[in-house]
N, C-alpha and C positions, 0 to 999 in steps of 0.2 A: 296572314301569319299570326300566331299567337304564342305567348310564353308558356313553357311547360317544363316540368322536371322529368328528364328522360333517362331511362335505363338501357344502356346499349350493350352491356354484357353483365353477367352475374357478378355482383360486387356488393361491398358494404354500403349501407344507406348513405353515409356521409360521403361517399365517393361518387354519388349521383351529380348530375349537371343540370343547370337550368339553360334552356335553348329556345330559339325561335323556330317553330315548326308549323307546317300547315294544319289547319283545324281538321279534326277527324271527318271522314265522309258520313253522310246521313244514310244509313243502311235501311232496308225494309223493316218496318215495325219500330223504327228508331225515333228518338226525341232529342233534339239538340238543346242543350242547356248553357246558359251563361253561369259559370260556376262562381258562387259567392262564398262558400266555405267547403272545405274538404277535410275529412278526419285524418289525423295521424295516429297510428296504432303500432303495437309490437309486431303484429302480423306482417306489416309492410316490410320490415327488416328481413323476414324469412323469404318473402316474395321476391325481392330485388337480388337477394343472395342465391336464388334458385333452389331454396330448401323447403318451399312450400309444396303441398301435395299437388298443386296445379301450377304449371309454368306458362306465363303469357308468352307469345311469340316475340322474340327480340327484333328490333328495339320496341319499347313500350313505355307508356306513361303510367306510374302507379297511382293508387287512389281508388277506393271502392265505395266510398260513402260521401255523398255530397248533398248540399243545399244550394239551390240555384233558381233561375227564372227561365221559363220555356221561351226559346227563340223560334223554333219551327219544329214541324213534325213531318215524317214521311207520309205520303198519301194513304197508305194502309194502316197507319198507326191510330190507335184509340188514345188520344192524349188531351190534356188540358189546353186551352187556347194560349197563344203566345202572351207573355207578360204575367202568367201565373207563377207564383212562388211554390216550389215543390221540394221534396227531398226524393233521392233516388239512390238505388243500389246499382253499381256498375261491376262489370267483370274487371276492368282496370280503366285508367284514363282520367281519374279525377283530379290529379295535381296539375291542372292546366286552367286556362282561361275559359275554355269551352270543352264539353264532353258530350258524348251520345250515349243515352241509356235505352234499354228496351222499354216500350210503352207499359208493359205489365209491371214494371219496377219503378214507376214514377208516380208519386202520391202528392196530390195537392195539400198544402197546409191550410188549415181552417183560417178564416179571416181573423179570428181572435189571436192567432199564433203567428200569422204570416208577417206581420209588421213588428218592428222594434228589435231589441237585442236577443229576444228569446228565439228568433227564427233560426239563427245559426246553430243553436243547441239541438235542432232537429237532425244534425249530423249524426246523432246517436240512434236515430230511429231506423235507418236501413239495416243495421247489423247488431249493435250492441243490445238494445232492448229486445228485439225479437229473438236473439240467441237465448237470453235469459228466459223470456216468456215461453218460447217453445219447448225448452228443457223442462221447466216447471209444470207447464199445463199439458203438453203433449206426451212427454216421457214420464214425468213424475206424477201426473194426475193430481196435482195439488188440490187440497180441499180446505175450506175455511176451518180455522182452529188448529190445524196441524202445525208441528214444529219443523222449521227449516234452518239448517246451518249453512251459512253462506261463507265460503272460503275466499279470500281476496276481496272482501266486501268493499274496499275503497277503490277498486279498479272500475272500469267502464261497464263490464258485464256484471261484476259483483254488485255494484251499486244498483244497476237496473234490476237484478234479481231481488234485492232488498225491497225495492219499491214495488215491483210486481207482486211479490208474495204478500206485502201489506195490503195492496189493492184487492187481492183475493180474500183477505181476511185471515191470512196465516199468521203465526207468531215466529219471529226471526231472531236467531243468534248470529251476529255479524262479527266476523273476525278479520282484523286489519291492524296495521301499525298505529301506535299510540297517537300520532299526529292527526289521525283521521277520526278518532273516536267521538269528538264532539259533533262532527258532521253526521256520523252514523246514528248517533242519539237523536239528532234533529230530524233525520229522515224516518224515524219511527222504529228503529231496531229495539226489540224487547230486552236483549242482552248484548253487550259489546265485549268481545275478548280480544286480548293482545296477541298478535300474530308471532311475537317472540316468545310466548309462553306455552307450555303444554295445555291442551284444551279438552282432553277426554273427560276428566273428572268434573270440570266446570260445565261442560255440556250436559252431563248426566244429572248433575245437581240442578241445573236450570229447568230440566224437564221432569223433575220429581223422580229421577232414577230410570226413567223409561228409555231415554234416547229420542233422536229425531226421526221424523218420517222420511225426510230427504236431506241429503248433503249435496250442495252445488259446489263443485270443485273446479276451479280454473288453474290450479296450482300444480297438481301432481306431486311427485317425490314423497316426503314423509307426510305432508298434509293428507294425501290420498289415503295412505296406510292407516293413519290415525283416524281419519274421517269414517272409514269403514266400521271402526269400533265404536263410533258414536251413534250408529243407527239403532233404532228400535226394531222389534220383531217385525219382519215384513218390509222393512225400509229399503230405500234405494239410494245409491250414490250416483249422481249425474256427473260424468266426466266431460269437461268442455275444453280443456287445454292443460298446458304444463309449464306455465310461466315461472313456477317457482322451484322446479326441480326436475329430476329425471322422469322419463316416461315409466310409470309403475309396472311391476310384474306381479300379477294377481294369482294367488293360490286359491283356486276355485273351491277347495274344500271348506274355506272360511264361509263362502256363500251358503253352503250346505248346512254347516254347523250352526250358523247364526240366522238362517232363514231370511237372507237379505239378497239384494240384487245390485248389479251395476248396469247402467244404461248410458250410451254415448249419444251426443247430439252434435250433429255437423250442420249448422244453419246453411252453409254453402250448398248442400244438397238440394235445398228448396229453391235456391237462386239459380241453379243450372251449372254449378261449379264441379260436379262430380261426373265420372263417366256415364255416358247416356244422355245428359243434359235434358232433364225432364222439366224444365223451368215452366213451361206453359201448362203442363198437367198439374203442377203444384200451385199455380198462380192464384186460383180461387181461395185456397187455404191460406196462402201467404197474405193476400189482400185482406182477408177477414181478420187476421191476427193484427195487421198494421192499423186497421180501423179500430180494433179494440184498444190498442195502445194509444192512438190518438184521442180516443174518447176519455181514457183515464188521464191523459195529459191535460186536456181541456177542463176536466173536473178537478185539477189540482192534485191528483193522486200520484202523478209522476213528475219529476222535476229535473229533467235533463239540463245540464249546465255546460257552459264553455269556461274552462279555466283560463285559457289564453288563446288569443287569435293573433297570428303573425303573418306578415306578407310572405308571398310565395318564396322569395329569395332567402328567407330565414328558415328554410326547411330543416337544415341540420340543427339549429337551436330548438325547433319544435320537437324533433325526435329525442333530443336530449332531455326535454321536459318529461316525455313519456318514459324514457329509460330510468329517470331518478325516482319514479313512483310517488311523487309528491303532489302531482296534479289532482284536484278535486273537480271531477268533470272532465270534458273532453278538451284536448288540444287540437286546434284547426288552423289551416292555412287559408288565407283569403286572397285568391288570385285577383 
């Protein structure tokens, strides 16, 4: 038996319960992990409430991004040997003492990163960093020297986007609450703007009146509408989520008049979370992106951090830290 956070019906995250349940079975192509850290995110609230675009079968254990140690692998799995510390993306099941991941979504940590407190920070690598990187590089085709406006730059994906853009050689305008401004300056933002203030004119001024090549938007609502008007000719707004407001309604005539575009990025598509489940077809491209991110991290160009690490039974407190938006880096549970 193992301890796990269990969702038995669609409910509020705080209404989940910790229980003793059997470990998950080792399926074909699977790798069993001893979970050492599992990420806590806004999205998990939607998943357990049944409001996410993909519903796990009830009952289930939430948690999609983990750091752990390989215990065993299925005979047909291509996996690191037992004892290897890895990060992994899961469909669900991470908020437990053990979890099973597909071999294609298990990535060994380099020796320089596998030991010490930085290892738990790799919980940001399965989803947060590749979400930002795939949006900027695959959809936005970001190039050195271009200007990027990052909305919600103090959040997990926003901070990752700031660092990835800087690693590419782009220039970044980071927008977040005042409490996070020193951290954004320290991470290399060229310009930092307050999320409580209007930003169109400040963005134009910072770019010499031209506007930005890309806007990375995790907020939606008014930030989306204003972000469109910060784009330079030929620019693109990358929509990744709606944490700060309503889902925007777009008047496409604005795209025509301003010669701009809007592109969406759903990282879950590449992990097999969309209809059709093409995870194995996408696996080479996903693995290449993870390897690039690990190389940047090893070179010191990315700095994933753990804001707080709490034991599994304090899962409600961990989610409260995420909700209050004061965390710098990720909040994790440590089964």
